[in-house]
Backbone as CSV, one residue per row, in Angstrom:
resi,resn,N_x,N_y,N_z,CA_x,CA_y,CA_z,C_x,C_y,C_z
1,MET,-18.219,-30.129,43.187,-16.835,-29.772,42.967,-16.714,-29.145,41.575
2,THR,-16.053,-28.015,41.506,-15.908,-27.349,40.222,-14.886,-28.068,39.350
3,PHE,-14.963,-27.770,38.080,-14.039,-28.360,37.118,-12.582,-28.085,37.508
4,LEU,-12.265,-26.844,37.869,-10.893,-26.499,38.236,-10.454,-27.226,39.507
5,THR,-11.354,-27.327,40.473,-11.027,-28.045,41.706,-10.733,-29.505,41.398
6,GLN,-11.502,-30.095,40.510,-11.266,-31.486,40.117,-9.915,-31.641,39.441
7,ARG,-9.570,-30.702,38.585,-8.278,-30.773,37.887,-7.110,-30.672,38.868
8,PHE,-7.220,-29.746,39.817,-6.137,-29.598,40.789,-6.090,-30.776,41.763
9,LEU,-7.235,-31.350,42.091,-7.254,-32.555,42.921,-6.550,-33.697,42.199
10,ALA,-6.838,-33.878,40.918,-6.189,-34.938,40.134,-4.673,-34.708,40.092
11,ALA,-4.260,-33.461,39.921,-2.826,-33.147,39.905,-2.198,-33.408,41.277
12,ALA,-2.893,-33.021,42.337,-2.383,-33.251,43.695,-2.231,-34.741,43.976
13,ARG,-3.162,-35.531,43.492,-3.062,-36.983,43.679,-1.827,-37.539,42.982
14,ILE,-1.557,-37.069,41.787,-0.355,-37.516,41.081,0.892,-37.090,41.850
15,CYS,0.875,-35.880,42.392,2.030,-35.370,43.136,2.345,-36.210,44.368
16,SER,1.379,-36.920,44.869,1.617,-37.754,46.054,1.740,-39.233,45.697
17,GLY,1.961,-39.526,44.429,2.027,-40.905,43.957,3.383,-41.554,44.147
18,GLU,3.619,-42.591,43.339,4.783,-43.454,43.526,5.975,-43.132,42.629
19,LEU,5.832,-42.328,41.617,6.936,-42.010,40.711,7.961,-41.124,41.414
20,THR,9.068,-40.837,40.744,10.021,-39.870,41.303,9.336,-38.507,41.359
21,ILE,9.831,-37.645,42.202,9.180,-36.347,42.387,9.150,-35.542,41.083
22,LYS,10.198,-35.631,40.286,10.223,-34.897,39.015,9.199,-35.472,38.036
23,LYS,9.079,-36.778,37.976,8.101,-37.402,37.089,6.679,-37.097,37.549
24,ARG,6.477,-37.036,38.869,5.144,-36.708,39.387,4.740,-35.294,39.002
25,LEU,5.671,-34.341,39.167,5.355,-32.957,38.818,5.087,-32.833,37.320
26,ALA,5.924,-33.451,36.511,5.724,-33.380,35.051,4.382,-33.980,34.668
27,SER,4.049,-35.114,35.221,2.784,-35.777,34.906,1.594,-34.936,35.369
28,ALA,1.670,-34.414,36.576,0.578,-33.585,37.104,0.354,-32.366,36.213
29,TRP,1.436,-31.709,35.837,1.319,-30.510,35.003,0.785,-30.849,33.618
30,ILE,1.411,-31.800,32.954,1.063,-32.097,31.566,-0.344,-32.677,31.451
31,GLU,-0.703,-33.583,32.348,-1.994,-34.265,32.249,-3.179,-33.440,32.742
32,HIS,-2.953,-32.526,33.702,-4.104,-31.881,34.327,-4.083,-30.354,34.382
33,LEU,-2.928,-29.723,34.257,-2.882,-28.290,34.518,-2.431,-27.428,33.346
34,ASP,-1.715,-27.991,32.406,-1.102,-27.210,31.336,-2.107,-26.410,30.516
35,ASP,-3.271,-26.950,30.295,-4.240,-26.262,29.436,-5.205,-25.355,30.195
36,ILE,-4.977,-25.161,31.477,-5.834,-24.259,32.261,-5.446,-22.815,31.953
37,ASP,-6.452,-21.996,31.742,-6.249,-20.560,31.533,-6.298,-19.888,32.901
38,ALA,-5.257,-19.161,33.234,-5.193,-18.498,34.546,-6.399,-17.587,34.769
39,ALA,-6.962,-17.045,33.704,-8.126,-16.162,33.832,-9.346,-16.900,34.389
40,ASP,-9.354,-18.233,34.285,-10.470,-19.011,34.820,-10.364,-19.228,36.332
41,LEU,-9.200,-18.961,36.892,-8.991,-19.123,38.328,-9.455,-17.881,39.080
42,PRO,-9.799,-18.035,40.349,-10.094,-16.845,41.156,-8.886,-15.913,41.154
43,SER,-9.134,-14.633,41.227,-8.046,-13.657,41.117,-6.950,-13.868,42.153
44,CYS,-7.301,-14.370,43.329,-6.285,-14.581,44.362,-5.362,-15.758,44.043
45,GLN,-5.758,-16.617,43.125,-4.951,-17.780,42.759,-4.104,-17.539,41.505
46,ARG,-4.426,-16.534,40.745,-3.745,-16.306,39.459,-2.242,-16.076,39.572
47,PRO,-1.765,-15.231,40.497,-0.307,-15.024,40.575,0.459,-16.318,40.878
48,THR,-0.090,-17.145,41.735,0.553,-18.411,42.070,0.599,-19.319,40.852
49,PHE,-0.514,-19.411,40.134,-0.564,-20.253,38.948,0.346,-19.699,37.852
50,ASP,0.379,-18.382,37.699,1.263,-17.773,36.705,2.732,-18.078,37.011
51,ALA,3.105,-18.059,38.288,4.480,-18.402,38.686,4.785,-19.855,38.344
52,LEU,3.817,-20.710,38.561,3.976,-22.124,38.238,4.133,-22.311,36.733
53,ARG,3.276,-21.679,35.949,3.363,-21.797,34.483,4.705,-21.260,33.968
54,GLU,5.140,-20.140,34.506,6.419,-19.569,34.076,7.561,-20.556,34.326
55,ALA,7.538,-21.198,35.455,8.580,-22.183,35.782,8.520,-23.388,34.854
56,MET,7.324,-23.779,34.459,7.165,-24.952,33.593,7.632,-24.692,32.159
57,TYR,7.741,-23.427,31.790,8.154,-23.077,30.428,9.448,-22.274,30.410
58,GLU,10.263,-22.460,31.419,11.506,-21.713,31.530,12.596,-22.224,30.575
59,ARG,12.612,-23.496,30.277,13.689,-24.114,29.489,13.239,-24.510,28.091
60,ASN,14.192,-24.546,27.194,13.940,-25.044,25.842,14.101,-26.557,25.857
61,PRO,13.168,-27.264,25.255,13.225,-28.727,25.299,14.226,-29.328,24.315
62,LEU,14.657,-30.529,24.650,15.427,-31.340,23.715,14.439,-31.893,22.690
63,PRO,14.924,-32.491,21.592,14.006,-32.960,20.542,12.873,-33.885,21.003
64,ASP,13.115,-34.741,21.971,12.095,-35.717,22.372,11.400,-35.379,23.684
65,GLU,11.358,-34.108,24.066,10.692,-33.738,25.313,9.923,-32.442,25.142
66,SER,9.037,-32.192,26.086,8.261,-30.948,26.091,9.000,-29.903,26.926
67,ALA,8.586,-28.654,26.809,9.188,-27.587,27.612,9.020,-27.859,29.108
68,PRO,7.831,-28.300,29.576,7.725,-28.617,31.004,8.687,-29.736,31.428
69,GLU,8.835,-30.752,30.609,9.767,-31.836,30.953,11.199,-31.312,31.032
70,ALA,11.580,-30.449,30.103,12.930,-29.863,30.107,13.126,-28.977,31.340
71,SER,12.134,-28.170,31.642,12.239,-27.270,32.791,12.350,-28.057,34.087
72,ILE,11.534,-29.081,34.230,11.556,-29.891,35.447,12.862,-30.681,35.540
73,ARG,13.351,-31.178,34.427,14.618,-31.930,34.410,15.750,-31.082,34.973
74,LYS,15.735,-29.777,34.710,16.798,-28.884,35.156,16.605,-28.362,36.588
75,MET,15.456,-28.623,37.177,15.180,-28.148,38.538,15.857,-29.036,39.579
76,SER,16.180,-28.427,40.704,16.655,-29.202,41.849,15.454,-29.887,42.498
77,THR,15.716,-30.845,43.337,14.639,-31.527,44.053,13.874,-30.536,44.934
78,LYS,14.571,-29.588,45.521,13.915,-28.571,46.358,12.982,-27.699,45.526
79,GLN,13.415,-27.337,44.335,12.563,-26.529,43.466,11.320,-27.312,43.065
80,VAL,11.504,-28.567,42.693,10.369,-29.410,42.305,9.396,-29.532,43.474
81,ALA,9.916,-29.732,44.665,9.056,-29.831,45.853,8.289,-28.531,46.080
82,SER,8.930,-27.402,45.830,8.257,-26.106,45.993,7.127,-25.934,44.994
83,TYR,7.359,-26.334,43.746,6.305,-26.212,42.737,5.177,-27.205,42.996
84,THR,5.522,-28.366,43.512,4.493,-29.322,43.908,3.642,-28.721,45.023
85,SER,4.293,-28.037,45.940,3.565,-27.363,47.029,2.633,-26.286,46.495
86,LEU,3.028,-25.620,45.422,2.147,-24.614,44.816,0.868,-25.255,44.295
87,ILE,0.996,-26.419,43.672,-0.184,-27.127,43.172,-1.116,-27.457,44.327
88,ILE,-0.544,-27.957,45.409,-1.341,-28.310,46.590,-1.991,-27.057,47.190
89,ALA,-1.237,-25.958,47.237,-1.775,-24.707,47.795,-2.931,-24.174,46.959
90,ILE,-2.800,-24.242,45.653,-3.898,-23.774,44.791,-5.117,-24.666,44.990
91,TYR,-4.908,-25.973,45.010,-6.028,-26.891,45.255,-6.692,-26.578,46.591
92,ALA,-5.907,-26.419,47.639,-6.469,-26.137,48.970,-7.273,-24.834,48.953
93,GLY,-6.749,-23.830,48.263,-7.464,-22.563,48.178,-8.774,-22.692,47.429
94,LEU,-8.762,-23.449,46.325,-9.996,-23.658,45.568,-11.017,-24.425,46.403
95,GLU,-10.559,-25.446,47.087,-11.452,-26.257,47.920,-12.025,-25.423,49.065
96,LYS,-11.196,-24.617,49.677,-11.640,-23.757,50.782,-12.685,-22.751,50.303
97,MET,-12.435,-22.163,49.150,-13.380,-21.190,48.611,-14.695,-21.856,48.229
98,GLN,-14.609,-23.056,47.704,-15.814,-23.774,47.288,-16.647,-24.219,48.486
99,SER,-15.979,-24.610,49.564,-16.711,-25.106,50.725,-17.356,-23.985,51.531
100,SER,-16.875,-22.775,51.340,-17.450,-21.632,52.035,-17.600,-20.478,51.054
101,PRO,-18.775,-20.342,50.422,-18.970,-19.307,49.401,-18.642,-17.895,49.874
102,THR,-18.774,-17.624,51.169,-18.455,-16.281,51.651,-16.963,-15.998,51.544
103,LEU,-16.136,-17.060,51.575,-14.700,-16.854,51.450,-14.314,-16.418,50.045
104,ALA,-15.096,-16.767,49.067,-14.790,-16.389,47.695,-14.751,-14.872,47.544
105,LYS,-15.477,-14.174,48.413,-15.506,-12.717,48.349,-14.586,-12.088,49.389
106,ASP,-13.998,-12.895,50.261,-13.181,-12.412,51.368,-11.772,-12.085,50.894
107,LYS,-11.343,-10.876,51.095,-10.012,-10.451,50.669,-8.910,-11.170,51.430
108,SER,-9.196,-11.718,52.611,-8.155,-12.384,53.383,-7.638,-13.628,52.690
109,ASP,-8.382,-14.202,51.765,-7.932,-15.396,51.050,-6.978,-15.074,49.916
110,GLU,-6.697,-13.818,49.686,-5.747,-13.461,48.652,-4.359,-13.983,48.979
111,SER,-4.119,-14.345,50.237,-2.799,-14.816,50.632,-2.622,-16.316,50.455
112,ILE,-3.660,-17.038,50.039,-3.539,-18.483,49.881,-2.465,-18.781,48.851
113,GLY,-1.452,-19.505,49.259,-0.369,-19.862,48.360,0.715,-18.808,48.257
114,SER,0.463,-17.581,48.695,1.461,-16.535,48.526,2.685,-16.778,49.394
115,GLY,2.515,-17.403,50.539,3.665,-17.735,51.380,4.581,-18.719,50.692
116,VAL,4.009,-19.645,49.949,4.804,-20.615,49.207,5.565,-19.909,48.095
117,VAL,4.883,-19.005,47.386,5.537,-18.277,46.300,6.664,-17.421,46.855
118,THR,6.439,-16.731,47.964,7.467,-15.885,48.560,8.668,-16.716,48.980
119,ALA,8.416,-17.825,49.661,9.510,-18.690,50.087,10.254,-19.254,48.888
120,LEU,9.531,-19.592,47.860,10.134,-20.131,46.646,11.026,-19.085,45.999
121,ASP,10.535,-17.862,45.887,11.317,-16.791,45.275,12.600,-16.539,46.068
122,GLU,12.507,-16.575,47.384,13.680,-16.341,48.217,14.695,-17.460,48.046
123,ARG,14.242,-18.701,47.979,15.156,-19.837,47.863,15.790,-19.912,46.495
124,MET,15.052,-19.575,45.479,15.566,-19.745,44.129,16.593,-18.682,43.763
125,GLY,16.383,-17.475,44.266,17.326,-16.401,43.970,17.508,-16.204,42.489
126,GLN,18.586,-16.711,41.961,18.860,-16.578,40.528,18.335,-17.809,39.795
127,ARG,17.940,-17.585,38.556,17.474,-18.689,37.713,18.664,-19.509,37.253
128,LEU,18.382,-20.773,36.989,19.446,-21.644,36.472,19.818,-21.228,35.056
129,ASN,21.014,-21.534,34.658,21.433,-21.221,33.281,20.826,-22.156,32.301
């Protein structure tokens, strides 16, 4: 298992844990994904991860919180669920590519996670104030 796959697996496990959905997303992002460089991901996963990072840094934090905590605090439950789904989609794509090396070169995998991003963009419409 690659380092990135392990990181996304750890984040996915947190996302399915016992905390509230907002706390799970914040914990998954801060503990396992925040320091990942999108350039280290396969090219087909970068747009999805970039969308996730942009959402995590959308808001200015209050004095005792981080930008991801502030951004997640302002999200609706549906938005949080969508971003959690992005984490799962990226993990699934990494795992799929790792289990079948020929898929890493297959252009058809460029769509992994893109359906989630498209649906998310359609649902979100305008950004919150």
